[in-house]
N, CA, C and O atoms as a GROMACS GRO file, in nm:
protein
  592
    1UNK      N    1   5.250   7.575 -22.168
    1UNK     CA    2   5.339   7.703 -22.158
    1UNK      C    3   5.386   7.748 -22.294
    1UNK      O    4   5.458   7.696 -22.380
    2UNK      N    5   5.322   7.862 -22.284
    2UNK     CA    6   5.376   7.980 -22.439
    2UNK      C    7   5.566   8.022 -22.402
    2UNK      O    8   5.622   8.110 -22.336
    3UNK      N    9   5.615   7.898 -22.493
    3UNK     CA   10   5.784   7.948 -22.485
    3UNK      C   11   5.791   8.063 -22.525
    3UNK      O   12   5.851   8.140 -22.450
    4UNK      N   13   5.736   8.122 -22.654
    4UNK     CA   14   5.783   8.254 -22.695
    4UNK      C   15   5.779   8.394 -22.613
    4UNK      O   16   5.844   8.497 -22.630
    5UNK      N   17   5.680   8.361 -22.517
    5UNK     CA   18   5.687   8.437 -22.407
    5UNK      C   19   5.806   8.418 -22.262
    5UNK      O   20   5.848   8.511 -22.194
    6UNK      N   21   5.831   8.317 -22.251
    6UNK     CA   22   5.914   8.231 -22.173
    6UNK      C   23   6.012   8.323 -22.130
    6UNK      O   24   6.053   8.370 -22.237
    7UNK      N   25   6.064   8.369 -22.052
    7UNK     CA   26   6.180   8.455 -22.092
    7UNK      C   27   6.330   8.417 -22.019
    7UNK      O   28   6.310   8.432 -21.899
    8UNK      N   29   6.412   8.392 -22.031
    8UNK     CA   30   6.552   8.340 -21.964
    8UNK      C   31   6.690   8.466 -21.945
    8UNK      O   32   6.722   8.570 -22.001
    9UNK      N   33   6.729   8.401 -21.859
    9UNK     CA   34   6.844   8.550 -21.799
    9UNK      C   35   6.973   8.440 -21.795
    9UNK      O   36   6.971   8.362 -21.700
   10UNK      N   37   7.033   8.434 -21.847
   10UNK     CA   38   7.209   8.366 -21.825
   10UNK      C   39   7.304   8.486 -21.761
   10UNK      O   40   7.322   8.598 -21.807
   11UNK      N   41   7.361   8.428 -21.639
   11UNK     CA   42   7.445   8.518 -21.605
   11UNK      C   43   7.579   8.416 -21.606
   11UNK      O   44   7.585   8.316 -21.534
   12UNK      N   45   7.683   8.455 -21.694
   12UNK     CA   46   7.816   8.384 -21.704
   12UNK      C   47   7.907   8.484 -21.752
   12UNK      O   48   7.877   8.589 -21.808
   13UNK      N   49   7.997   8.450 -21.730
   13UNK     CA   50   8.115   8.571 -21.745
   13UNK      C   51   8.213   8.493 -21.880
   13UNK      O   52   8.289   8.568 -21.942
   14UNK      N   53   8.208   8.359 -21.915
   14UNK     CA   54   8.259   8.325 -22.014
   14UNK      C   55   8.203   8.354 -22.139
   14UNK      O   56   8.096   8.298 -22.164
   15UNK      N   57   8.254   8.433 -22.229
   15UNK     CA   58   8.176   8.476 -22.368
   15UNK      C   59   8.100   8.360 -22.448
   15UNK      O   60   7.982   8.355 -22.485
   16UNK      N   61   8.210   8.263 -22.464
   16UNK     CA   62   8.207   8.121 -22.496
   16UNK      C   63   8.087   8.024 -22.497
   16UNK      O   64   8.029   7.967 -22.590
   17UNK      N   65   8.064   8.024 -22.324
   17UNK     CA   66   7.943   7.922 -22.273
   17UNK      C   67   7.842   8.014 -22.296
   17UNK      O   68   7.732   7.958 -22.304
   18UNK      N   69   7.837   8.146 -22.309
   18UNK     CA   70   7.719   8.247 -22.338
   18UNK      C   71   7.690   8.198 -22.472
   18UNK      O   72   7.578   8.153 -22.496
   19UNK      N   73   7.787   8.203 -22.568
   19UNK     CA   74   7.729   8.180 -22.720
   19UNK      C   75   7.695   8.054 -22.772
   19UNK      O   76   7.640   8.035 -22.880
   20UNK      N   77   7.730   7.965 -22.689
   20UNK     CA   78   7.692   7.836 -22.709
   20UNK      C   79   7.589   7.812 -22.643
   20UNK      O   80   7.502   7.764 -22.716
   21UNK      N   81   7.547   7.826 -22.510
   21UNK     CA   82   7.391   7.833 -22.464
   21UNK      C   83   7.306   7.890 -22.553
   21UNK      O   84   7.202   7.827 -22.573
   22UNK      N   85   7.323   8.005 -22.618
   22UNK     CA   86   7.227   8.050 -22.729
   22UNK      C   87   7.210   7.954 -22.801
   22UNK      O   88   7.100   7.899 -22.803
   23UNK      N   89   7.304   7.914 -22.872
   23UNK     CA   90   7.276   7.851 -22.988
   23UNK      C   91   7.236   7.711 -22.944
   23UNK      O   92   7.210   7.642 -23.043
   24UNK      N   93   7.228   7.668 -22.869
   24UNK     CA   94   7.196   7.534 -22.820
   24UNK      C   95   7.012   7.571 -22.795
   24UNK      O   96   6.937   7.478 -22.825
   25UNK      N   97   6.945   7.708 -22.741
   25UNK     CA   98   6.844   7.719 -22.690
   25UNK      C   99   6.787   7.724 -22.851
   25UNK      O  100   6.679   7.670 -22.876
   26UNK      N  101   6.871   7.794 -22.965
   26UNK     CA  102   6.805   7.838 -23.043
   26UNK      C  103   6.753   7.683 -23.154
   26UNK      O  104   6.653   7.686 -23.226
   27UNK      N  105   6.832   7.581 -23.145
   27UNK     CA  106   6.798   7.466 -23.202
   27UNK      C  107   6.720   7.407 -23.149
   27UNK      O  108   6.699   7.309 -23.220
   28UNK      N  109   6.629   7.402 -23.021
   28UNK     CA  110   6.525   7.356 -22.983
   28UNK      C  111   6.399   7.450 -23.057
   28UNK      O  112   6.390   7.561 -23.110
   29UNK      N  113   6.289   7.311 -23.019
   29UNK     CA  114   6.185   7.420 -23.089
   29UNK      C  115   6.112   7.451 -22.984
   29UNK      O  116   5.991   7.438 -23.002
   30UNK      N  117   6.161   7.504 -22.835
   30UNK     CA  118   6.099   7.620 -22.807
   30UNK      C  119   6.164   7.748 -22.850
   30UNK      O  120   6.263   7.741 -22.923
   31UNK      N  121   6.116   7.868 -22.811
   31UNK     CA  122   6.178   7.969 -22.876
   31UNK      C  123   6.197   8.094 -22.761
   31UNK      O  124   6.156   8.207 -22.787
   32UNK      N  125   6.249   8.068 -22.662
   32UNK     CA  126   6.218   8.180 -22.540
   32UNK      C  127   6.279   8.311 -22.535
   32UNK      O  128   6.377   8.314 -22.610
   33UNK      N  129   6.264   8.389 -22.491
   33UNK     CA  130   6.312   8.558 -22.510
   33UNK      C  131   6.465   8.505 -22.398
   33UNK      O  132   6.467   8.457 -22.284
   34UNK      N  133   6.582   8.541 -22.499
   34UNK     CA  134   6.695   8.518 -22.421
   34UNK      C  135   6.769   8.592 -22.405
   34UNK      O  136   6.793   8.636 -22.518
   35UNK      N  137   6.862   8.669 -22.300
   35UNK     CA  138   6.929   8.745 -22.252
   35UNK      C  139   7.041   8.738 -22.181
   35UNK      O  140   7.034   8.681 -22.073
   36UNK      N  141   7.154   8.788 -22.219
   36UNK     CA  142   7.266   8.750 -22.079
   36UNK      C  143   7.300   8.860 -22.041
   36UNK      O  144   7.264   8.968 -22.089
   37UNK      N  145   7.404   8.836 -21.914
   37UNK     CA  146   7.504   8.942 -21.849
   37UNK      C  147   7.636   8.864 -21.813
   37UNK      O  148   7.636   8.741 -21.809
   38UNK      N  149   7.712   8.917 -21.796
   38UNK     CA  150   7.835   8.945 -21.774
   38UNK      C  151   7.883   8.874 -21.660
   38UNK      O  152   7.985   8.804 -21.658
   39UNK      N  153   7.811   8.892 -21.568
   39UNK     CA  154   7.850   8.892 -21.398
   39UNK      C  155   7.784   8.906 -21.306
   39UNK      O  156   7.685   8.972 -21.337
   40UNK      N  157   7.786   8.882 -21.212
   40UNK     CA  158   7.650   8.925 -21.093
   40UNK      C  159   7.599   9.040 -21.076
   40UNK      O  160   7.480   9.061 -21.053
   41UNK      N  161   7.750   9.182 -21.096
   41UNK     CA  162   7.695   9.308 -21.073
   41UNK      C  163   7.590   9.362 -21.204
   41UNK      O  164   7.515   9.459 -21.203
   42UNK      N  165   7.609   9.282 -21.291
   42UNK     CA  166   7.530   9.300 -21.437
   42UNK      C  167   7.371   9.226 -21.385
   42UNK      O  168   7.262   9.261 -21.430
   43UNK      N  169   7.386   9.153 -21.314
   43UNK     CA  170   7.256   9.093 -21.284
   43UNK      C  171   7.179   9.131 -21.247
   43UNK      O  172   7.068   9.129 -21.301
   44UNK      N  173   7.210   9.193 -21.115
   44UNK     CA  174   7.140   9.242 -20.989
   44UNK      C  175   7.101   9.380 -21.066
   44UNK      O  176   6.982   9.409 -21.071
   45UNK      N  177   7.203   9.471 -21.128
   45UNK     CA  178   7.160   9.557 -21.203
   45UNK      C  179   7.049   9.560 -21.265
   45UNK      O  180   6.963   9.645 -21.243
   46UNK      N  181   7.039   9.452 -21.363
   46UNK     CA  182   6.969   9.410 -21.485
   46UNK      C  183   6.788   9.363 -21.367
   46UNK      O  184   6.673   9.397 -21.396
   47UNK      N  185   6.827   9.293 -21.262
   47UNK     CA  186   6.720   9.270 -21.209
   47UNK      C  187   6.629   9.375 -21.102
   47UNK      O  188   6.521   9.365 -21.043
   48UNK      N  189   6.708   9.453 -21.110
   48UNK     CA  190   6.662   9.560 -20.964
   48UNK      C  191   6.625   9.697 -21.082
   48UNK      O  192   6.586   9.803 -21.033
   49UNK      N  193   6.635   9.689 -21.184
   49UNK     CA  194   6.592   9.801 -21.251
   49UNK      C  195   6.437   9.854 -21.268
   49UNK      O  196   6.343   9.778 -21.296
   50UNK      N  197   6.429   9.942 -21.254
   50UNK     CA  198   6.256   9.986 -21.240
   50UNK      C  199   6.147   9.904 -21.309
   50UNK      O  200   6.045   9.854 -21.261
   51UNK      N  201   6.199   9.904 -21.445
   51UNK     CA  202   6.084   9.849 -21.542
   51UNK      C  203   6.143   9.705 -21.592
   51UNK      O  204   6.125   9.670 -21.709
   52UNK      N  205   6.212   9.625 -21.502
   52UNK     CA  206   6.251   9.519 -21.540
   52UNK      C  207   6.175   9.435 -21.610
   52UNK      O  208   6.057   9.452 -21.581
   53UNK      N  209   6.196   9.332 -21.710
   53UNK     CA  210   6.108   9.259 -21.747
   53UNK      C  211   6.208   9.110 -21.678
   53UNK      O  212   6.310   9.062 -21.726
   54UNK      N  213   6.145   9.074 -21.571
   54UNK     CA  214   6.181   8.980 -21.472
   54UNK      C  215   6.160   8.844 -21.582
   54UNK      O  216   6.067   8.804 -21.652
   55UNK      N  217   6.285   8.804 -21.555
   55UNK     CA  218   6.293   8.635 -21.615
   55UNK      C  219   6.210   8.542 -21.539
   55UNK      O  220   6.163   8.565 -21.428
   56UNK      N  221   6.196   8.442 -21.602
   56UNK     CA  222   6.102   8.315 -21.530
   56UNK      C  223   6.181   8.211 -21.478
   56UNK      O  224   6.147   8.134 -21.388
   57UNK      N  225   6.318   8.213 -21.554
   57UNK     CA  226   6.427   8.122 -21.483
   57UNK      C  227   6.589   8.248 -21.531
   57UNK      O  228   6.609   8.324 -21.626
   58UNK      N  229   6.657   8.217 -21.425
   58UNK     CA  230   6.786   8.286 -21.437
   58UNK      C  231   6.878   8.104 -21.447
   58UNK      O  232   6.849   7.999 -21.390
   59UNK      N  233   6.981   8.132 -21.538
   59UNK     CA  234   7.071   8.052 -21.515
   59UNK      C  235   7.205   8.098 -21.457
   59UNK      O  236   7.275   8.171 -21.526
   60UNK      N  237   7.233   8.071 -21.369
   60UNK     CA  238   7.364   8.142 -21.273
   60UNK      C  239   7.467   8.060 -21.303
   60UNK      O  240   7.448   7.949 -21.352
   61UNK      N  241   7.574   8.105 -21.279
   61UNK     CA  242   7.718   8.056 -21.308
   61UNK      C  243   7.766   8.109 -21.145
   61UNK      O  244   7.742   8.218 -21.093
   62UNK      N  245   7.829   8.011 -21.096
   62UNK     CA  246   7.866   7.997 -20.959
   62UNK      C  247   8.016   8.137 -20.963
   62UNK      O  248   8.017   8.240 -20.896
   63UNK      N  249   8.129   8.090 -21.067
   63UNK     CA  250   8.262   8.153 -21.036
   63UNK      C  251   8.251   8.282 -21.156
   63UNK      O  252   8.263   8.255 -21.275
   64UNK      N  253   8.231   8.402 -21.114
   64UNK     CA  254   8.179   8.514 -21.188
   64UNK      C  255   8.283   8.597 -21.110
   64UNK      O  256   8.315   8.570 -20.994
   65UNK      N  257   8.350   8.733 -21.202
   65UNK     CA  258   8.436   8.856 -21.128
   65UNK      C  259   8.316   8.893 -21.053
   65UNK      O  260   8.205   8.840 -21.051
   66UNK      N  261   8.379   9.028 -20.970
   66UNK     CA  262   8.316   9.151 -20.943
   66UNK      C  263   8.178   9.056 -20.851
   66UNK      O  264   8.166   9.099 -20.736
   67UNK      N  265   8.102   8.967 -20.878
   67UNK     CA  266   8.018   8.937 -20.767
   67UNK      C  267   7.970   8.806 -20.810
   67UNK      O  268   7.908   8.794 -20.916
   68UNK      N  269   7.992   8.717 -20.742
   68UNK     CA  270   7.980   8.578 -20.775
   68UNK      C  271   7.833   8.489 -20.771
   68UNK      O  272   7.739   8.536 -20.707
   69UNK      N  273   7.824   8.399 -20.819
   69UNK     CA  274   7.664   8.316 -20.799
   69UNK      C  275   7.604   8.319 -20.690
   69UNK      O  276   7.490   8.362 -20.676
   70UNK      N  277   7.679   8.273 -20.598
   70UNK     CA  278   7.649   8.244 -20.462
   70UNK      C  279   7.550   8.390 -20.389
   70UNK      O  280   7.441   8.421 -20.338
   71UNK      N  281   7.683   8.445 -20.432
   71UNK     CA  282   7.640   8.652 -20.370
   71UNK      C  283   7.497   8.664 -20.404
   71UNK      O  284   7.403   8.674 -20.324
   72UNK      N  285   7.490   8.662 -20.552
   72UNK     CA  286   7.365   8.688 -20.612
   72UNK      C  287   7.223   8.576 -20.600
   72UNK      O  288   7.106   8.602 -20.626
   73UNK      N  289   7.281   8.458 -20.556
   73UNK     CA  290   7.161   8.408 -20.522
   73UNK      C  291   7.111   8.427 -20.380
   73UNK      O  292   6.995   8.397 -20.353
   74UNK      N  293   7.193   8.475 -20.291
   74UNK     CA  294   7.150   8.529 -20.126
   74UNK      C  295   7.075   8.627 -20.128
   74UNK      O  296   6.976   8.644 -20.057
   75UNK      N  297   7.138   8.729 -20.245
   75UNK     CA  298   7.051   8.866 -20.258
   75UNK      C  299   6.916   8.845 -20.337
   75UNK      O  300   6.807   8.894 -20.307
   76UNK      N  301   6.940   8.774 -20.430
   76UNK     CA  302   6.787   8.790 -20.512
   76UNK      C  303   6.675   8.681 -20.399
   76UNK      O  304   6.558   8.715 -20.382
   77UNK      N  305   6.728   8.566 -20.338
   77UNK     CA  306   6.634   8.541 -20.240
   77UNK      C  307   6.595   8.633 -20.097
   77UNK      O  308   6.492   8.616 -20.032
   78UNK      N  309   6.676   8.709 -20.074
   78UNK     CA  310   6.621   8.842 -19.971
   78UNK      C  311   6.571   8.924 -20.042
   78UNK      O  312   6.548   9.027 -19.977
   79UNK      N  313   6.538   8.933 -20.154
   79UNK     CA  314   6.491   9.072 -20.211
   79UNK      C  315   6.314   8.990 -20.262
   79UNK      O  316   6.307   8.908 -20.354
   80UNK      N  317   6.219   9.027 -20.199
   80UNK     CA  318   6.067   9.046 -20.195
   80UNK      C  319   6.028   9.042 -20.348
   80UNK      O  320   5.940   8.966 -20.386
   81UNK      N  321   6.099   9.129 -20.440
   81UNK     CA  322   6.071   9.140 -20.593
   81UNK      C  323   6.093   9.016 -20.643
   81UNK      O  324   6.006   8.941 -20.688
   82UNK      N  325   6.235   8.991 -20.633
   82UNK     CA  326   6.278   8.864 -20.636
   82UNK      C  327   6.289   8.723 -20.661
   82UNK      O  328   6.331   8.644 -20.745
   83UNK      N  329   6.217   8.730 -20.513
   83UNK     CA  330   6.290   8.584 -20.482
   83UNK      C  331   6.184   8.469 -20.522
   83UNK      O  332   6.209   8.369 -20.455
   84UNK      N  333   6.083   8.452 -20.601
   84UNK     CA  334   6.016   8.396 -20.653
   84UNK      C  335   6.058   8.304 -20.796
   84UNK      O  336   6.020   8.193 -20.834
   85UNK      N  337   6.154   8.403 -20.853
   85UNK     CA  338   6.222   8.371 -20.971
   85UNK      C  339   6.311   8.221 -20.965
   85UNK      O  340   6.405   8.204 -20.888
   86UNK      N  341   6.260   8.116 -21.063
   86UNK     CA  342   6.328   8.019 -21.057
   86UNK      C  343   6.491   8.031 -21.108
   86UNK      O  344   6.527   8.080 -21.214
   87UNK      N  345   6.577   7.975 -21.007
   87UNK     CA  346   6.668   7.983 -21.043
   87UNK      C  347   6.780   7.846 -21.048
   87UNK      O  348   6.812   7.787 -20.945
   88UNK      N  349   6.824   7.813 -21.167
   88UNK     CA  350   6.896   7.708 -21.195
   88UNK      C  351   7.102   7.749 -21.175
   88UNK      O  352   7.156   7.849 -21.224
   89UNK      N  353   7.149   7.680 -21.121
   89UNK     CA  354   7.273   7.709 -21.050
   89UNK      C  355   7.350   7.639 -21.228
   89UNK      O  356   7.326   7.520 -21.250
   90UNK      N  357   7.419   7.701 -21.316
   90UNK     CA  358   7.487   7.652 -21.437
   90UNK      C  359   7.643   7.635 -21.410
   90UNK      O  360   7.714   7.720 -21.464
   91UNK      N  361   7.689   7.563 -21.357
   91UNK     CA  362   7.828   7.599 -21.333
   91UNK      C  363   7.896   7.464 -21.413
   91UNK      O  364   7.837   7.367 -21.459
   92UNK      N  365   8.056   7.497 -21.414
   92UNK     CA  366   8.144   7.366 -21.441
   92UNK      C  367   8.168   7.265 -21.307
   92UNK      O  368   8.213   7.150 -21.299
   93UNK      N  369   8.124   7.351 -21.215
   93UNK     CA  370   8.145   7.263 -21.106
   93UNK      C  371   8.036   7.151 -21.043
   93UNK      O  372   7.916   7.160 -21.067
   94UNK      N  373   8.089   7.056 -20.969
   94UNK     CA  374   8.036   6.948 -20.968
   94UNK      C  375   8.069   6.925 -20.813
   94UNK      O  376   8.028   6.822 -20.759
   95UNK      N  377   8.139   7.016 -20.744
   95UNK     CA  378   8.163   6.984 -20.634
   95UNK      C  379   8.075   6.985 -20.500
   95UNK      O  380   8.015   7.086 -20.465
   96UNK      N  381   8.073   6.876 -20.433
   96UNK     CA  382   7.942   6.843 -20.283
   96UNK      C  383   7.937   7.006 -20.230
   96UNK      O  384   7.830   7.059 -20.201
   97UNK      N  385   8.034   7.057 -20.224
   97UNK     CA  386   8.024   7.179 -20.155
   97UNK      C  387   7.933   7.285 -20.229
   97UNK      O  388   7.833   7.342 -20.185
   98UNK      N  389   7.995   7.296 -20.358
   98UNK     CA  390   7.863   7.368 -20.430
   98UNK      C  391   7.739   7.392 -20.437
   98UNK      O  392   7.665   7.491 -20.445
   99UNK      N  393   7.728   7.239 -20.430
   99UNK     CA  394   7.621   7.191 -20.462
   99UNK      C  395   7.517   7.196 -20.341
   99UNK      O  396   7.401   7.225 -20.370
  100UNK      N  397   7.548   7.171 -20.214
  100UNK     CA  398   7.504   7.227 -20.055
  100UNK      C  399   7.462   7.346 -20.049
  100UNK      O  400   7.349   7.390 -20.027
  101UNK      N  401   7.585   7.409 -20.074
  101UNK     CA  402   7.575   7.526 -20.099
  101UNK      C  403   7.452   7.621 -20.124
  101UNK      O  404   7.391   7.706 -20.059
  102UNK      N  405   7.447   7.584 -20.210
  102UNK     CA  406   7.328   7.647 -20.381
  102UNK      C  407   7.207   7.605 -20.320
  102UNK      O  408   7.110   7.680 -20.304
  103UNK      N  409   7.211   7.485 -20.286
  103UNK     CA  410   7.081   7.394 -20.228
  103UNK      C  411   7.021   7.507 -20.093
  103UNK      O  412   6.906   7.549 -20.077
  104UNK      N  413   7.139   7.533 -20.015
  104UNK     CA  414   7.063   7.558 -19.901
  104UNK      C  415   7.033   7.761 -19.904
  104UNK      O  416   6.978   7.827 -19.817
  105UNK      N  417   7.078   7.798 -20.004
  105UNK     CA  418   7.033   7.919 -20.018
  105UNK      C  419   6.919   7.966 -20.146
  105UNK      O  420   6.897   8.074 -20.199
  106UNK      N  421   6.874   7.854 -20.164
  106UNK     CA  422   6.728   7.868 -20.222
  106UNK      C  423   6.739   7.814 -20.365
  106UNK      O  424   6.634   7.794 -20.425
  107UNK      N  425   6.886   7.781 -20.443
  107UNK     CA  426   6.850   7.748 -20.590
  107UNK      C  427   6.744   7.623 -20.572
  107UNK      O  428   6.714   7.559 -20.471
  108UNK      N  429   6.704   7.615 -20.696
  108UNK     CA  430   6.571   7.526 -20.755
  108UNK      C  431   6.636   7.403 -20.842
  108UNK      O  432   6.592   7.290 -20.862
  109UNK      N  433   6.767   7.469 -20.893
  109UNK     CA  434   6.817   7.327 -20.986
  109UNK      C  435   6.980   7.349 -20.966
  109UNK      O  436   7.031   7.448 -20.914
  110UNK      N  437   7.047   7.239 -21.018
  110UNK     CA  438   7.194   7.252 -20.995
  110UNK      C  439   7.242   7.186 -21.122
  110UNK      O  440   7.236   7.064 -21.131
  111UNK      N  441   7.296   7.273 -21.236
  111UNK     CA  442   7.306   7.180 -21.356
  111UNK      C  443   7.463   7.185 -21.414
  111UNK      O  444   7.498   7.275 -21.490
  112UNK      N  445   7.517   7.122 -21.387
  112UNK     CA  446   7.678   7.091 -21.436
  112UNK      C  447   7.687   7.101 -21.617
  112UNK      O  448   7.651   7.023 -21.705
  113UNK      N  449   7.772   7.274 -21.622
  113UNK     CA  450   7.791   7.217 -21.719
  113UNK      C  451   7.847   7.117 -21.857
  113UNK      O  452   7.969   7.100 -21.864
  114UNK      N  453   7.784   7.070 -21.934
  114UNK     CA  454   7.838   6.942 -21.998
  114UNK      C  455   7.912   7.001 -22.126
  114UNK      O  456   7.883   7.114 -22.167
  115UNK      N  457   8.019   6.913 -22.194
  115UNK     CA  458   8.119   6.919 -22.254
  115UNK      C  459   8.066   6.921 -22.407
  115UNK      O  460   8.118   6.977 -22.503
  116UNK      N  461   7.913   6.822 -22.402
  116UNK     CA  462   7.874   6.748 -22.510
  116UNK      C  463   7.755   6.887 -22.571
  116UNK      O  464   7.680   6.945 -22.493
  117UNK      N  465   7.762   6.916 -22.716
  117UNK     CA  466   7.617   7.015 -22.748
  117UNK      C  467   7.526   6.962 -22.707
  117UNK      O  468   7.454   7.004 -22.617
  118UNK      N  469   7.513   6.834 -22.784
  118UNK     CA  470   7.368   6.784 -22.772
  118UNK      C  471   7.312   6.726 -22.649
  118UNK      O  472   7.193   6.696 -22.637
  119UNK      N  473   7.396   6.712 -22.562
  119UNK     CA  474   7.358   6.676 -22.383
  119UNK      C  475   7.305   6.844 -22.352
  119UNK      O  476   7.220   6.876 -22.268
  120UNK      N  477   7.347   6.898 -22.404
  120UNK     CA  478   7.363   7.070 -22.364
  120UNK      C  479   7.187   7.090 -22.392
  120UNK      O  480   7.089   7.112 -22.322
  121UNK      N  481   7.217   7.066 -22.536
  121UNK     CA  482   7.035   7.085 -22.557
  121UNK      C  483   6.932   7.023 -22.455
  121UNK      O  484   6.838   7.073 -22.393
  122UNK      N  485   6.984   6.898 -22.461
  122UNK     CA  486   6.890   6.826 -22.395
  122UNK      C  487   6.853   6.884 -22.230
  122UNK      O  488   6.741   6.895 -22.180
  123UNK      N  489   6.986   6.916 -22.167
  123UNK     CA  490   6.969   6.969 -22.046
  123UNK      C  491   6.897   7.103 -22.038
  123UNK      O  492   6.839   7.110 -21.930
  124UNK      N  493   6.880   7.195 -22.100
  124UNK     CA  494   6.812   7.337 -22.148
  124UNK      C  495   6.678   7.256 -22.150
  124UNK      O  496   6.599   7.248 -22.057
  125UNK      N  497   6.666   7.184 -22.306
  125UNK     CA  498   6.503   7.157 -22.259
  125UNK      C  499   6.382   7.113 -22.165
  125UNK      O  500   6.263   7.137 -22.143
  126UNK      N  501   6.475   7.044 -22.128
  126UNK     CA  502   6.446   6.983 -21.960
  126UNK      C  503   6.430   7.072 -21.862
  126UNK      O  504   6.332   7.096 -21.791
  127UNK      N  505   6.537   7.117 -21.866
  127UNK     CA  506   6.508   7.275 -21.746
  127UNK      C  507   6.420   7.369 -21.763
  127UNK      O  508   6.356   7.428 -21.676
  128UNK      N  509   6.417   7.385 -21.886
  128UNK     CA  510   6.311   7.509 -21.946
  128UNK      C  511   6.160   7.419 -21.965
  128UNK      O  512   6.061   7.479 -21.922
  129UNK      N  513   6.148   7.348 -21.996
  129UNK     CA  514   6.015   7.261 -22.006
  129UNK      C  515   5.956   7.195 -21.880
  129UNK      O  516   5.854   7.127 -21.893
  130UNK      N  517   6.011   7.209 -21.763
  130UNK     CA  518   5.956   7.179 -21.632
  130UNK      C  519   5.991   7.255 -21.542
  130UNK      O  520   6.002   7.215 -21.426
  131UNK      N  521   6.022   7.407 -21.587
  131UNK     CA  522   6.046   7.520 -21.518
  131UNK      C  523   5.914   7.519 -21.412
  131UNK      O  524   5.916   7.472 -21.298
  132UNK      N  525   5.806   7.578 -21.474
  132UNK     CA  526   5.677   7.522 -21.408
  132UNK      C  527   5.659   7.463 -21.267
  132UNK      O  528   5.607   7.522 -21.172
  133UNK      N  529   5.716   7.323 -21.265
  133UNK     CA  530   5.739   7.249 -21.149
  133UNK      C  531   5.799   7.290 -21.066
  133UNK      O  532   5.746   7.245 -20.964
  134UNK      N  533   5.914   7.374 -21.027
  134UNK     CA  534   5.982   7.414 -20.996
  134UNK      C  535   5.967   7.511 -20.878
  134UNK      O  536   6.035   7.531 -20.777
  135UNK      N  537   5.861   7.561 -20.924
  135UNK     CA  538   5.797   7.733 -20.870
  135UNK      C  539   5.744   7.702 -20.739
  135UNK      O  540   5.651   7.623 -20.718
  136UNK      N  541   5.807   7.767 -20.652
  136UNK     CA  542   5.749   7.733 -20.477
  136UNK      C  543   5.793   7.647 -20.382
  136UNK      O  544   5.757   7.638 -20.265
  137UNK      N  545   5.916   7.551 -20.477
  137UNK     CA  546   5.968   7.398 -20.421
  137UNK      C  547   6.030   7.438 -20.388
  137UNK      O  548   6.081   7.525 -20.459
  138UNK      N  549   6.078   7.418 -20.271
  138UNK     CA  550   6.213   7.356 -20.207
  138UNK      C  551   6.272   7.200 -20.182
  138UNK      O  552   6.230   7.124 -20.095
  139UNK      N  553   6.395   7.165 -20.291
  139UNK     CA  554   6.406   7.050 -20.297
  139UNK      C  555   6.475   6.944 -20.233
  139UNK      O  556   6.586   6.981 -20.195
  140UNK      N  557   6.457   6.852 -20.213
  140UNK     CA  558   6.596   6.775 -20.145
  140UNK      C  559   6.668   6.735 -20.202
  140UNK      O  560   6.625   6.713 -20.315
  141UNK      N  561   6.796   6.701 -20.185
  141UNK     CA  562   6.944   6.700 -20.258
  141UNK      C  563   6.855   6.590 -20.409
  141UNK      O  564   6.825   6.642 -20.517
  142UNK      N  565   6.838   6.492 -20.387
  142UNK     CA  566   6.796   6.373 -20.485
  142UNK      C  567   6.736   6.467 -20.619
  142UNK      O  568   6.784   6.457 -20.732
  143UNK      N  569   6.626   6.558 -20.585
  143UNK     CA  570   6.554   6.615 -20.698
  143UNK      C  571   6.603   6.748 -20.729
  143UNK      O  572   6.526   6.824 -20.787
  144UNK      N  573   6.789   6.809 -20.681
  144UNK     CA  574   6.793   6.905 -20.689
  144UNK      C  575   6.891   6.918 -20.816
  144UNK      O  576   6.891   7.010 -20.898
  145UNK      N  577   6.971   6.806 -20.815
  145UNK     CA  578   7.086   6.787 -20.965
  145UNK      C  579   7.032   6.780 -21.040
  145UNK      O  580   6.927   6.736 -20.994
  146UNK      N  581   7.014   6.795 -21.196
  146UNK     CA  582   6.951   6.786 -21.294
  146UNK      C  583   7.041   6.704 -21.400
  146UNK      O  584   7.135   6.757 -21.460
  147UNK      N  585   7.014   6.612 -21.412
  147UNK     CA  586   7.125   6.528 -21.494
  147UNK      C  587   7.012   6.452 -21.645
  147UNK      O  588   6.889   6.443 -21.640
  148UNK      N  589   7.080   6.417 -21.737
  148UNK     CA  590   7.045   6.336 -21.852
  148UNK      C  591   7.112   6.213 -21.837
  148UNK      O  592   7.099   6.125 -21.923
   0.00000   0.00000   0.00000
């Protein structure tokens, strides 16, 4: 896969988390295109622009103001133009309810944000380098959680 043309979109309201996410990707040997939005409303506006460059992979925070991650996930999966985009839930949450809800609404991967920068790099590398494996697949719970 040509990762220089691989497009990632991160939706996260925490500026520090967006910065660390981008720094972690910059330190990897793969160099995808990375864009960020601050909340779910911005995410949906970006995705539904007439000539939007659709991402290959969306990292979606659950707890955002204005429109949360689950609302975005439902909207993306109900949109014919967007429904095949791979979605990684990327959240501080590791609650069973959030895991079950997002799996049930069509997320491809669930990643709990690590506190360790090196672990974040490993998780991002694994998520990006295996994205092609997630396309069109609905996982059972044991394959849904991405851990290092």
